[in-house]
N, C-alpha and C positions, 0 to 999 in steps of 0.2 A: 489381270484386269479384275476389278471388284465385281463379284458375282451379283451383288444387289443392283449395281448400276446396269449390268447386262440384262438383268430381269426387267428393270424399268424400261430400258430401250426396247426389249422384245415386246413387252406389253403395248408400248406406243406403236410399234410397227404392226402388231396384230390389229390394233384399232384402225389402221389405215387400209386394211383389206376390205374387200366387198363383204357384205353381210353373210353371204353363203360361204365364202372362204374362211371368214372368222369362225363361223359355226363348225365347219369341218375341222379346221386346225385345232380349235378348242376341244372338240369331241375326242379327236385322236390323242392329243397330248395329255388330256386328263385321264383317259383310259390307260395310257402308258404309265402315268404317274401312280395310278391306283395299283397297277400290277407291280410296279417297283416298290411300293410301300409294303407289299405282302412278302417280298423276297429278302433273303439275307445275303445271297451271293449273286455274282454276275451270271453264273451258269443257270441258277434257278430262275433268274429274271428272263434270260433268253429262252429257256424252255417254256415258261408261262406265256411269254410273248408269242411264241409259235402256237401254243394251245389255245390261247384266248386273243387272237389277233385283233388289235384295235382297228386295223384297216378293213378287215372283214366285217366287223360290227358297224363301222362307218359306211361301208358299201350298202349294207342292209338299211341302215338308218336314213341315208341320203339318196336311196334309190339309184345307186351307181354301181358299176362293175368294180371288182377288186382292182383291176388295172387302172381304171379311171381315178380311183382314190389315190393309188400310188403316184400316178403322174401328177395329179393336182397337188398332192402334198409336197412332191419334189419342187414344183414351181413355187409354191407358197414358201417353202423353206429357203429356196434360193433368193426369193424376193426379200424375205426378212433378213437374211444374212447380208445382202447387198445394202439394205437400208441401215442396218446396224453399223456396217463398215463405214458408210458415208457419215453417219452421225459421230462415230469415233474419230474420224478425221477432223471434224469441226469442233470436237470437244475441247473445252478450255477451262483449266482450273486457275482461279485467281485468289491469291491470299489476301484476305481482308481483315487480318488481325490488327487491332489498333497498335500503333507504335508505342505510344505512351501508356504505361501501366502504372497503376497506383501501388505503392508498397503493400505487400500482403494480399494483393488481389489474386484471385484464381487465375492460373495461366491457361487460358483456352485459346485455341486457334480457330479462326473463322475463314471459310473458303467459299467462293462463289463458283458454281459449276454452270457453264453455259454450253448448250448443245446447238 
């Protein structure tokens, strides 16, 4: 699956969350992405993830317990995953390239994506 399409679908699903869940999800995922950007290996990422836990920071930021953050994030991620799967089932690509082409014209293909 196209990673750009998945990113668009994920952003759309995040926008459908409650404002609190949007903020929590965005806070945790951005913190994880910041950590990932500083790391060169998977092992280094996992080590820093434990040392600078985004879930612990979120618990402090949102006045929740660590366990509440973990449970809420799991619910949010399940919701997003279900929504993306539903959208992917409805996804339809239609080719819209004109049949008649002029000699010497640039050969481009056009598609319509409906979700």
